[in-house]
C-alpha positions as CSV (number, residue, x, y, z in Angstrom):
1,M,-22.7,-8.1,5.8
2,F,-20.5,-5.9,8.0
3,R,-23.2,-4.7,10.3
4,H,-21.7,-6.3,13.4
5,L,-18.3,-4.8,12.6
6,E,-19.9,-1.4,12.1
7,Q,-21.5,-1.6,15.5
8,E,-18.2,-2.6,17.2
9,I,-16.4,0.5,15.9
10,G,-19.4,2.8,15.9
11,V,-19.7,3.5,12.2
12,K,-23.3,4.4,11.2
13,N,-22.9,4.6,7.4
14,S,-20.5,2.0,6.0
15,K,-20.2,3.8,2.7
16,R,-18.1,6.5,4.3
17,V,-15.4,4.1,5.5
18,K,-13.9,1.5,3.1
19,P,-12.7,-1.8,4.4
20,V,-9.1,-2.7,3.9
21,R,-8.4,-6.1,2.4
22,Y,-5.7,-8.0,4.2
23,A,-6.0,-11.4,2.4
24,V,-7.8,-12.7,-0.6
25,T,-10.6,-14.3,1.3
26,M,-10.8,-12.2,4.5
27,W,-12.0,-8.7,5.1
28,R,-11.0,-6.8,8.2
29,W,-11.9,-3.4,9.5
30,I,-9.1,-1.3,10.9
31,S,-9.7,1.0,13.8
32,L,-11.7,4.1,13.1
33,S,-8.8,6.4,13.8
34,T,-6.7,4.9,11.0
35,A,-9.6,4.0,8.6
36,V,-9.3,5.2,5.1
37,K,-12.2,7.6,4.4
38,S,-13.6,8.5,1.1
39,D,-12.8,12.2,1.3
40,D,-9.2,11.3,2.2
41,I,-9.0,9.1,-0.9
42,E,-10.4,11.7,-3.2
43,K,-8.2,14.4,-1.8
44,N,-4.9,12.4,-1.9
45,K,-5.4,10.1,-4.9
46,G,-2.9,12.0,-7.0
47,M,-0.3,12.0,-4.2
48,A,-0.8,8.3,-3.7
49,I,-0.2,7.6,-7.4
50,A,2.9,9.8,-7.2
51,A,4.0,7.9,-4.1
52,C,4.0,4.7,-6.1
53,F,7.0,6.2,-8.0
54,I,8.7,8.3,-5.4
55,F,8.0,6.9,-1.9
56,F,9.1,9.9,0.1
57,L,7.0,12.5,-1.8
58,P,4.0,12.4,0.7
59,L,6.5,13.0,3.5
60,L,7.4,16.3,2.0
61,T,3.9,17.6,1.7
62,D,0.8,17.9,3.8
63,A,-0.2,14.3,2.7
64,K,1.9,12.9,5.5
65,S,-1.2,12.9,7.7
66,S,-3.2,11.0,5.1
67,P,-3.6,7.3,5.8
68,F,-4.3,6.6,2.1
69,A,-1.2,8.4,0.7
70,M,1.0,7.0,3.4
71,H,-0.3,3.5,2.8
72,W,1.0,3.8,-0.8
73,A,4.2,5.5,0.2
74,N,4.8,2.5,2.6
75,Q,4.1,0.0,-0.2
76,S,6.5,1.9,-2.5
77,L,9.2,1.8,0.1
78,L,8.8,-2.0,0.5
79,R,9.1,-2.3,-3.3
80,V,12.4,-0.4,-3.2
81,F,13.6,-3.0,-0.7
82,V,12.6,-5.7,-3.2
83,H,14.7,-4.0,-5.9
84,I,17.7,-3.6,-3.6
85,A,17.5,-7.3,-2.7
86,A,17.3,-8.2,-6.4
87,S,20.4,-6.0,-7.1
88,V,22.3,-7.6,-4.3
89,L,21.4,-11.1,-5.7
90,L,22.8,-10.1,-9.1
91,V,26.4,-10.2,-7.8
92,I,26.1,-13.9,-6.9
93,P,27.1,-16.0,-9.9
94,I,24.6,-18.3,-11.6
95,L,22.0,-18.4,-8.8
96,G,21.8,-14.6,-8.5
97,W,21.8,-14.2,-12.3
98,V,18.6,-16.2,-12.4
99,L,16.9,-15.0,-9.2
100,G,17.9,-11.3,-9.5
101,P,16.0,-10.6,-12.8
102,L,13.0,-12.6,-11.5
103,L,12.9,-10.5,-8.4
104,H,13.2,-7.3,-10.5
105,L,10.3,-8.6,-12.6
106,F,8.3,-9.2,-9.4
107,G,9.0,-5.6,-8.4
108,L,7.8,-4.3,-11.7
109,V,4.5,-6.3,-11.3
110,L,4.1,-4.9,-7.8
111,L,4.6,-1.3,-9.3
112,I,1.8,-1.9,-11.8
113,M,-0.4,-3.3,-9.1
114,S,0.2,-0.4,-6.8
115,I,-0.5,2.2,-9.5
116,M,-3.7,0.4,-10.4
117,G,-4.7,0.2,-6.7
118,A,-4.0,3.8,-6.0
119,A,-5.8,5.0,-9.1
120,R,-8.9,3.0,-8.1
121,G,-8.8,4.4,-4.6
122,E,-8.1,1.1,-2.9
123,A,-5.9,0.7,0.2
124,K,-5.1,-3.0,-0.3
125,P,-1.7,-4.3,0.7
126,L,0.5,-5.7,-2.1
127,P,1.0,-9.5,-2.2
128,I,3.8,-11.0,0.0
129,I,5.4,-7.6,1.0
130,G,2.3,-5.6,1.9
131,K,1.8,-6.9,5.4
132,Y,4.8,-5.0,6.7
133,T,4.5,-1.3,7.8
134,I,7.4,1.0,8.0
135,L,5.8,4.4,7.3
136,K,2.8,5.5,9.3
137,P,0.6,8.6,8.9
138,S,1.7,11.4,11.3
């Protein structure tokens, strides 16, 4: 199925490099230099799960060079921005009192989705906020 993509980026065994899902119906391969490899996933799965709770934790360890751990650190930082936006909305009377808790609930759903994705070893972006990249592997 991905044979033509494997030939473009020079991958001989597609089981070593996992595709990253950008949308529900579309699969894209990222460049080989930033591809998430199976050994990187197995080595940094625990750090990725921890990054779901504390986004800067991989930055303090040797996992800052791991694309997998940094992916989940980036997703966690974006979730922090969602919670900050929800907290700011809470000070607006009536409209903020309705939208703020809904946005906090959305952030909680994103947290659960990120923990499940990191535990499965998937590097999928979260819905709506996942397309933005702030933290990159060094």
